N, C-alpha and C positions, 0 to 999 in steps of 0.2 A: 758746324762740324763737317768735315769732308765726307764725301760719299763713302759708305762702308759696304764692302762686298762680303756678304755672309754665305757660308756653305750650308747646305741642307742635306740631311740624310733621309732619303725616301723610304717608304715602307719595305721596299724590296732590297734595301741595303745600299742602293746606288747613292753616291755622294756627288752633288752638283752645286753650281752657284745658284743661290736664291734669286728669283726674278726681282729686279729692282722695282720699288714702288715709291710713290710720293708720300706715302703715309708714314706713321711713326715706325721706328726700328723695333722689331719684335724682341722678346727676351732671347738672349743668346749666351752661350758659354764661350770662353776664350782660352787659348793654349799659350803657356809660357814654357820656353825650352831653350836649349843652346843649339845653334846650327851645326850641322855636320855635312858630310858628303852626300850628294844626290838628294838635295832637298827638292820637294815639289814646288814649282813656281806658278805664277799667275797664268802664264801661257799654257802650262800643262793642264790646267783645269778649264780652259775655255771650251766652248761647246764643240768646236771642230777638232779638238785635241785627240790624239791617239791614246785612249785610256789604258790600253795594254802596256804601253811604255811607262805611263804615269804610275800605275800600281806596282810596277817592278822596281821603282826607285826605293832606296832605303828610307827616305823621308815619309813614304806613304804609311808606314806603320804608325807614326805619331798621329797622322790625320785620322786613321781608322780608330785609334784609341780615343781621341777626342770626340769623335762622332758617337761611339758606343757609350762613353761615359756621360755625354750630354743627354743621350736618349734615356739612360737609366735615371737621370735627374729630371726627366720630364721636359727636356728642351729639344726643340726640333732644329735649331740653328746653332752654328758655332763659327768661330773665327780663328784663323791661323795666319801669322804674319808672313810666313814664307810664300803663301799662294794667294792671299787675299789683298795684296797690294801690287799694282802694276808698276814695277820699279823702272820700266823702260819709259814711263811717262813722267817726266821731271816735275810737272805741275802736281800730279797725283802723289808722287813720292814726297814732295815738300809738304803738301796738305796732310799726308799721313803722319809724317814726323811730328807736326804740330798738333795733331789730333790723337796721337797714340795714347797719351795718359788718360784722356777721357774715354777712349774705347775700352781700356782696361777698367776704368772706374765704373763705367756703366754696365759692365758685364754682370749677368746674373751669377755666374760662377767662373772662377779661374782655376784651371788645372795646370799644375807645374809638373812637367814630365822630366824626371831626372834620369838621363840615359846612362849615367855612371854610378848609379846606386841600385844594387840588386839585392832582393831579399832571398832569392834562391841560393846564392853562394854562401849565405850566412845563417841559414836556418838552424844549424847545429849550435851556433853561438848565441842565438836569441836576438833580442832587439838591439842590444848594445853594439853588436857588430855592424848592422846597417846604419846605426846612428853615427858611427865614426866615418863611414863613407858619406853620409849626409853632410856632416860638418865640413868635409873637404871637397864637396861637389863643385865642379866647374861653374855651375849655375850661379853660385854666390860671388863669382869673380868677374862676371860680365857686366858691362855698362848698361845695356838695355833692360836687363832683368831687374834693375833697381826699381824703376817705376812699376814694373809688372808685379813686384812684391808689395809695394806700398799702395798703389791705386785701388785694386779691387777690395771689396768688403769681405767676400768669401774666397779664400784661397785654400786649395787642397793639394797636397804633395803626393806624387805617385812614383813608384819604382820603375825600373826598366821593363819589368814584366806587367806593368799597369796595376800593381797592387797599391792600395792606399796606405800611406805612411802616417798621415795625420794632417790636421788643419793648421793654418797660420796661428789660430788662437791656441790650439793645443801645444804647438811647438814654439810658442812665443819666446820662452826663456832661451831656448837653444838658438833661435834665429837672432835674438838680441846679442847673445854672446858672439855669434859668428860675424855679424854685420856691424855691431855697435850702433844700430839704429834705435832711437828712443822707442820704448814700448808704446807710448801714446801715439807715436806716428804709425806704428804697426796696427794699432787699434782703430785708426781712421781719423785721428784729430786733424783739423785743418792744418795744412803745411805752412800757412802763413804764421802760425803760432811759433814756429821754429825759426831760429835765426838763419840768415843766409849762410853764415860760416858753418853752422851745424849741418845744414842740408848739403853743403858742398863736401863736408867731411865724409858723408855717407858713400861718396863715389871715389874717394881717394885711392882705394885699393882695387878698383875695378878697371877693366880695360876693354877696348873694342878693336875689331880688326882694322877698321879705317880710323885714322887718328881724329878726324873731324867729328866722328860719331861720339867721342868722349864728351863733346860739348852738346851735340844735338840731342843726345839721350837725356839731357837734364832740363830741356825746355819745359816739360810737363811738371817737373819737380818745383820749378820756380814760376809756373803759370805765365810764361811769356811765349811769344811767337818769333820765329826766325826763318828767313828764307835760306835753306841749305845751299852751301857752295862748296862742293867737294874738291875745289882747287885752292882754298884759302889757307890751309894749314891750321893746326890746332890752336896756336897762340892767338891768331887773328879771330878765330871763332870764339875764343874765350873773351876777348875784348868786346866783341859784339854782344855776347851774352850779358856781360856786366852792364853794358849800356842799356840793354833792354830791362834788366832788373832795376837799375836806377830810375829809368823812366816810369816803370810800374809803381814804385813806391814813392818817388820824389817828384814826379811830374815831368812834363816834356821839357820845360825850361829850367830844370833843376840847377844847371851849372851857374846861372847868374846869381843864385842865392846860396850856393854851396860854401860852407865855412868848415874848415878842418877842425877836428876835435882838439880842444886845448886841455890836455891831461893835467896840466898844472893847476887848473881851477877845480879839479875833482878831488874829493877826499880819497885817501887810500882805503881800499876795501880790505876787510879782514878775510880770513878763510871762509868763503861762502859755501853753504851747504843747504840742501832741501829747498823749501819755498817754491816748489814747482807750481803748486796750485795758485799761489799769489801772483807769480810771474805770468801764468796763463791768463788769470783774471785781468791783470794790468794790460796785457796785450789786447785782450778782448775789448776793454774799455777805451784804450788809447788809439788803436790802429784801425784804419779803414773807414773812418767817418768823414762825411763831407763838411760837418760843422766842427767847432772846437770841442775837444774832449779833454777832460781833466780828472785826475785821480788824487785823492787825499789819503796818504798813508799815515794812519794815526795809531798810537800805542805807547806803551811804557818806555821810558828812556832806557837805552841799552838793549832794546828788543830786536834791533837790526833794521830799522826803517831806512836809514841812509844806505846801508849795504844792499838792501833790496833794490833801491832806486839805482844804485851804481851797477848792479848786476843786470837790471833791465836795459840800461844804456849799453852795457858791454855786449849784450846779446843782440840787440836790435838797432845798433848805431847806423848800420848801412841803409836803414829804411827812412832816415831823416836827412834833410839837406844841411841842417845845422842843429847842434845840441849845446845848450848853455846851462851852466850850473851856477846858482845864486845862493848866497848865504843870507837867509831871511831872519837871522837872529834879532836884528834891530834895523832901524832906518839907515844908519850910516853904512852898515855892511851891505845892505841892499843897493844903496847908491853906488858904492864902490864896485859891486858886482856888475852893475849896468855899465859903468865906465870900462870895465874889462871886456864886456861884450862888444862895446863900440870899437875898442881897439882891435879885437879879433876880426870884426866885420871889415874894418878899413884895411887891415893887413891883407885880406883876400880880395877885397873889392875897393881899391883906393878912391874910386870916383863915385862912391855911393852918395847920391844927391842929398838925402835927408840927414847925412852925418858929416859930410865933408867940411861944412862951415861951422861946426859946433866945437867950442873950446873945451876939450876933454879935461883940462885942469881947472876950469872955472866953475860955473854954476852946475852942480851935479844934477839938479832937478831938470835942467834943460837937456842934459845928457840922457836922463831917464826917458823924457818925452821923445827925444830923437830916436832912441833905440826902439821904443814902442811903435813909433811911426814906421820904422823899417819893417818890424814884425807884422804890422797891419797892412802892408802893401798887398794888393789883391792877388798877385801871382805868387807871393811868398807864403805858401800854405803848409809846408812840410817841416816846420821846425818843432823842436821839443825844448821846453823850459822846465828846469827843476828848481823849485824853491825849497831849499833844505833848512831844517831847524826853525820852522815857523812856530815857535813854542810859546810866543807871547802875543796871541791875537787880540786885537782891540774889539771890545764888545760895546753895545749901546750904552750900558751903564758903567763902563770901566773908567775909573779916574786915574789909572796908571799912565803917566805921560810917556813911558818907555814902550808901551804896547804898540804893535804895528798893525796898520790896516793894509793888508796885502792887496786889496782891490786897486789901490793907487798904482801898483807896480805890475798889474796884469795887462797884457795887450788887450785892445778894445774890440778888434774885429773878430768875427765868429769863425776863426779857423786856427789851425795849429794844435799842439798837444802840451799839456801841463801836468807836472807831478809836484805835489806839495807833501813834504814830510813834517809831521807835527806830533806833539804829545797830547794835544787837546782834541777831544772828540767833538768840540763845538765848531770846528772849521768846516764850512759848507761850500767852499768854492770848487767843488767837484764831487764825483762819486766816491764815497768814503769806503776805505778798505782797512779793516782793523787788523793790524799786524800783531800776532800773539806769539807766545813762546813756541819753540820747536816741540812738536808732539812726540816724535820717536826718539827713544834713547840712542839709537844708532846715529842720529844726527849729532847729538852731543858728544858721542864717542869720537866721531870724525873730526869735530872741531878741536877737541882736546888732543887727539893724536896728531893732527896737522900742526897745531901750534907748539906742542911740546916735543915733537919728533920721537915720541915713544909709542910702543905697542903695549898690549896687555893692560889696558886701562880698566879700572874697577868700576862696576856699575854704580856702586854706592856713592861715589863722588859725582857721577853724572846725574844721578837722581837728586842729590842735594842741590846742585846748581840749576836743576829743573828747567832746562831748555832756554836759558837766558844767554844769548850769544856773547854779551859783554862779560858775564861772569865766567863762561867757559873759555873765552879767549884770554882773560886775565889769568885764570888758573894755568892754562897751557903755557903762557909766556913766562910765568913764574917757574914752572917745572922744567922749562927748556934748559936752564943753565945751573940747576941745583940737583943734588942727589936725593932730595926728599922723595919718599915714596908717595903714591896716591893715598894710601891709608893715613900717612902722617900729615899730608896736606889737609885731608878731611878733618883730622883731629885739631890741627891749628885753626882751620876755618871755624870750627865750632867753639874753640876755647879762646881764641885771640883774633876775632874777625877783623877789627879795625886795624890793628897793628899789621896783620898779614896783608891787608889791602894797601896800606900806606907804604909798605916795603916791596910791593909788586911792581914790575916794570910798567911804564906808561905805554899805552898802545897807540901807535901812530894813526891807526884807522879810526880811533875815537878822539882825535885831536887832544884837547886839554882836559878831557873828562876821564874819570876813573870810576870804579864801582862804588866808592864811598863818597864821591862828589856829584855823581850824575843826576841824583834826584834832589839835591839841595836847592837849586834854582827853582825847580817846580814847587818844592815845599814852601819857599819864600813867597812865591806868587799866590799859592793857595792861602797862606796865612794872611796876606793882604786882603784877599777877597772874602775870607770867612775864617775868623780865628777859631771857631768851633771845629772846623774841619781839621785844622792843624792840631788842635788838642786831642781830637779823636784819634789821629794817627799816632800821637805820643802814647795815649792810653792803650792803644791796640798792642803795643809792645809787650804788655803784661797779660795778653790773651794769646791763644794759638793763632797761627796765620790764617786759618780758614774758619768759616762758619761763625761769624759774629753777627748777632741780630739785635734789633731794638729792645725787645723784652729782656734780654740778658743785661744790657747796659742800663736799663731803666732803674735798676736797684741802686745806681750811683747818684740818685737824685738829691741826696743830702750832702754831696761833696762840697768842699769849700770853694773849689774852682768854679767861677761863674760860667765859664764856657762848657764845662762838663755838666753843670746844672741845666744849661740851655739845651744841650744835646739830649738830656734824658727826661726833661719835663714835657716834651711834646714830640710826637713821632714826625710831624712835619719838619721840625728843626733837625731831627736826626737825618731824615731823608735829604734835606738840603745839604747837610754837611757831607754825607757819604756820596751824594751825587757828584759833588765837586771832585772828590777823590777819584771816582770812577771816570769822570770826564778827562782827567789828566793821566789816567792809566795806572795810578798808584793802587787802586782797589778795583775789584770786579765782582759782579754778582755770581752767585753759585746756584743757579736754578737746578743743576743736576743732582744736588744733594737732597735726599728725601727728608722732608721736615714734617714730623708728626704733629707738632704744635708750634705756635708762635710764627713769627715772620720767617721768610726765606733769608738765608745768611749771605754775608759778603766775605770775600777773601782777599788776601794780598799775596804776591809772589814771595816765595821763600827767601829770595835774596833781598827783596824790599823789607821783609820782616827782620832779617839780620841787620840791615841798615837802620831800621827803626830802633832796634835794641841797642846797637853799638854807637850810633851817631846821634839820633834824636834824644836818646836817653843814655848819655855817656856814663852817668853814675846811676846805680840802682836806686829808684825812688820808692822808699818804704810806704809812703802815703799812697802812691798809685798802685803799688802791689797789694796793699790792704784793701783798696777800693775794688780792684779786680777780683780778689778773693771773696769779698762781700757779695759781689754780683753773682759769681758762680755758686756760692753756698746758698744764697737766697733763692736761686732758681731750682735747686735740687728738690724734686717732688717726692712726696711720700708714696709708698707703694700702693696706696688705694686710689691714686690718680690715674685716669685713663691714659694708656700708653706711656706710663712712667718710665718704662725700660728704655724706650727710644729717646725720650727727652734726656735721660741720664747719660746716654751714649753721646749726645751732643755736647754735654758738659765735661766729659772725661778729658778730652784733649786740652781744654782750658785749665782744668785742675792740674794736669800734668806739667803745665808751665811753672808751677810753684812747688812741685814735690820736693826738690832738693833744698829749697829755702825753708820749707816747713820742717823737713827732717833735720836740717842743720841748725834750726833754731834762730834763723836770721830775721824772721818776722815775729815781732813781739806778740805773745799770746794774750797778754792782758787786754781785756775788753772784747776780744774776738774769739773767745773759747767756742762759742756756738758755731762760728765759721769753720774752724778746724774740725769740730765734731761732725758737721754736715759733710765735709769733704771725706771724712773717714766712712761715713754712712754711704756716700756715693761709691767709694771703692768696694765696700762690702757688698752692697746691692748688686754691683756689676760683676761679682765673682772674683774680684781682684783681692782675695783674702790676704795674701802675703803682703801686698802693699798696704792694705788697711792695718794689718798687724804691726808693721813697721811704724806707721804713723801713730797708732795708739800707744805703742811702747815708748816712742820718743815723747809723746805728749805726757804720758804718765811720769817719765823721768823728769821732764820739765816742771810738772805740777808739784812733784815731791820736793824738788830743789827749791822752787819759788814759794810754794804755799804750805808745804808740809804734808805728811802722809794722812792726816786726819781731816784735811780740808774737804768740804763737800765737792768742790770741782775735781779734786783728786779721786774721791770716791766715785763720782760719776764716771770718770774714765775707767776705774777699776771694774765697775759694773758693766760698762760697754765692752771692755776687753773680754769679760766673761761671756757676753753674748757672741762675740766674734769667735772665741775658742769653741763654743758650743756648735756654731755653724760650721766650723772646720772639723768637727768630730773629736776635738781634744777635750773630752768630757772631764777628765781629772783636773786639767788646768782650769777649765771653766768653773768647776766646783770650788777650787781654791780662790778664784777671783770673786765669785759670788759670796762665799763665806767671809772673805776679808771685807767686801763692801757692806755686807749686812752688819757685821760687828761695828764697822766704822759709823754707819748711819744710826745704829742704835745708840752709840755713845754721843754722836754729834747732834742728832735730831730727835731721838726717842723712838721707841718701838712702834708708835702709832702714826708716824709721819708717812706721807704717801710715798716718798722716795724709798723709805725703808720697806714699805709694803710691796713696792714694785720689784725690789730685789728678792723679797720672799716669793713672789709669783715666779720670778725667773728660776729660783731654786726648785720650785715645784715642777716646772717644765723640764729641768735638767734631770731631777729624780725620776720622772716618768720615762724619759729617754733611756735612763740607766736600768729601768726595770724595778726601781725601788718605789712600788706603787703606794705602799702605806705611807712612806715619807712624803711622797708627792701629795697625797690626800691631806696630810697634816699641814703642809705649806699652803695649799689652796684654801683650806679652812681658815688658817690664820690670816691670810691675805684678805679674804672676803669679809671676815668679821672685823678686821682692822679698818677696811674701807668704810664699813657701815658705822663704826664708832667715830672715825675721824671726820666723815663727811655728813653723816646723818642719813636715815633711810630715804629722804626725799632726793638727795643729790646723787646717791649711788647709781640709780638707773640712767643717769646722764653722764657718768664719768667713764671714759673709754677704758682706762686700765682695769676698772672693776668689771666692766662688761667682758673684757678679754679674759679675765680670770674665770668668770662664769662659763664662757665658751670652753675654756680649757678644762674646767671642772666637769662640764658635761661630757667632754670627750673621755675623761678618765672614768667616770661612772659607766659610760657606754662600754668602755673596754673591759671592765671587770664584771659586766653583766647586771648592774643595778639600774635597770631600765627606767623605773619610775623617777629616780633621782636625776638621771640623765635628761629625761623629758622636762623636769622642773627647771633645771639649770638652762637648758636650751631655750625654754619659753621665756625665762627672765631675761636672758641675753637678747633674744629676738625683740622683745618689747623695747629694750633700751636702744638697740641699734636702729630700730624703726624710728624712734624719736630723734636720735642724734644724727643719723646718716640718711634716713629716708627708707621707705619699704623696698626700693629697687636696688639698694646697694648690694655689692657682691656678698657681704657677710650675712645680710638678711636672706639672700637667696640660698646660701649654703646652709644656714640654720634651718630654713624651711625644708630643704632636702633631707637634713638629718632627722628632723621630726617626722617627716613622711616615711623615712626608712624604718624608724622605730615602730611604726604602726604595723609593719609586716614582720611577723615573728621569725620568718625564715631568712630575713636579711640582717646580717650582722653589720652594724655601722663601723666604719673604719676611723681610726684616730687621724686627726688632721696633721698637716705638716706644720712644724714649728715656724713661727714668723716673729721677727724681733723688730721692736721700735725702740730707739735709744734716746738718751737724755739730751736736752738742750738744742734740738734742731728746729729751725723755723719751718712752718708749712710752706709749700711752694708759693712764691710771690708774696710772702709776708715775713716778718721777723718774729713770729710766734714760734715757741719751741715745741718739738715733739716730746711726748711722754716717754719716760724710760721704763720699758717693760718688755719682756719677751714672753709671748703667749702662743697657745696652740689654736690656730684657726682652721678653717675648712680647707 
């Protein structure tokens, strides 16, 4: 860096040049300003200068301001461009121009002095008044102040009076609006991350007093050096600047390998939005390396990998001598791409030795080798090759003859840059970058708006399409030429997905693919590799799109389909199948979901789920639907299982997939009554009582029509509907249901049958809640005596419904003050629960608390909360049924 003349403010206030030393440059502040009349120059500050004349100049005010502000920030030295460069010395001036960016970059602080922004004139109007002056300040229109804004890390803005207005960080949004400079550039990101075109645009509305300075003030922005020549005129200076930029990025001999960009070989890019982090990462991985650099963009089909690669090329094309686009879908398309490259090279360099004697219409393998030889030339180091749609990579155990080994088509020398786009996460020919859905709804809104030409887009549609560029672009293209509202499109999307997609316009940016075909090729390849993976994807259509886990599917182990049995008989088989789906981007892990029990879940994109439903399962498969319902119902835990609430929440979304089919009676009830019953339990336990009531009412109507009003399955539903009404506080309705169930059980099964006695117990609980304590006691007495007669004294202590009655009976006796009888009932129940559930179960703990409380006369025990367990439900992870009873526990 050139010699830097620093100013020093001495303790007595005198401002002089710092004595030059050979050591490191000390910490210093730097001034940024616009030049005016009577600026203090280098000669004014020299040791023999007349300081009385110097301090009388108008420019001295800025120097004094900078000196005082630096001192207040603990800095002894500072730099001001008007007087710290000897402009009469051409060598020093040239060195200063090429070093200026670094001087500002290395400064400890930069002070921007705005001579046309005053706070005093605008005090009455507050901050907004000076903000308007700030936005229109001349400082933002000058060429040299561009680098003075970007280069320093800490920049503070000051008014004419020297009052601080704010920092670059604090005023970032306003500065971005004024200058259109990217916020990341203002924050100090490396300028090489920004395209040449973008950096040049930052200076388009700026000007300089001398026309050549419009060019010279940009040398730091592009990190190049130029010898200034103030007689060459602006256009010639720009040509020299471009040459220096090309040499920086493409090498000294770039012209002999320069090939113009052939836009015909590039796919058409859709409306590109967002992806700034991915573009920045790509540039970091691809640019500025001495050896070959490669990036693999992998992800779900339609997620925008090709568009991302096209955008990278668009932004950074000036940094490469040659950029080529290849179709890597199969061997033939790759060979043809290499022939096109050879034609492009020969068009620009007809005498290229390694290509001139190759028959481009003959053996294409020779053409491939010749192009690779040209790319491998030692001096040809700044090319970029993009291998698009490498979706069928060959693996070591792959028997697919159509699979492609891309290594045969990669240049062999260790230089150049490579981009590969693929749906497979197994491609390892570069640093992998997982391209995922757009995360911000504003990005989806922008695509829809750009494609449809409409404003006022509803968030509901954007949320449904969930950041998938292909889906968003398809919707926008459809809406462009029809009057369909966004809400109507969403309704059509949910009701007639496949028909809507088939009638949507084809997108040129996605070639021959559409939303309903883009995943078919991937699915076919998956099916060839592992039929169980394909079957898992079909079965998944009958579950929710997110949070599917092994233990949930394990209950399908008895399925007729051999591949489903393979999936569910062993977790390693499941892992192998789901891993392949994740590898091709059709599924993904969901580690962010909190899982209280069982394995972590997997999810699919909502658009993929719609495709699975409408394409993979064109017709609703009752067999798979029953299988999915069985899995969900079998996993519903009873309420005495640890963290049952959270596990039930995981199941709710899967049960919801079948709500309307159950309600409409489209799934046969015969043989799976317990499944429907457990789903109703799930809804009731989760507080969705209205949904549970609708399901019970529909089931009751179906049972009455199919089996008759006296059938035990009908009566079971009547009893459980009574339980639900009681939990809803509809006590009169509950009593009517219990009474009907009791009469039916007595006629069908007899007064001593356990199902009859369970309903007797339920009536006891209801009467107690209604305050009919005598009636409640009669019901409990009948239930308990009935259990003893039906089961015998030996079995009653191990029969949970009987124990529940004892617990409830104890609560009743405690409530009416019959303490001895309450103790007796609690003790009998405790002994039974200890045997059946173990001494540490929650019911044993509660009973012990009740008994302890009864020992203290001053403590009145409280009646417990009603808890219901209903008929016909299997225990968690088994097909055993729950008992039908509603009892009062702790």
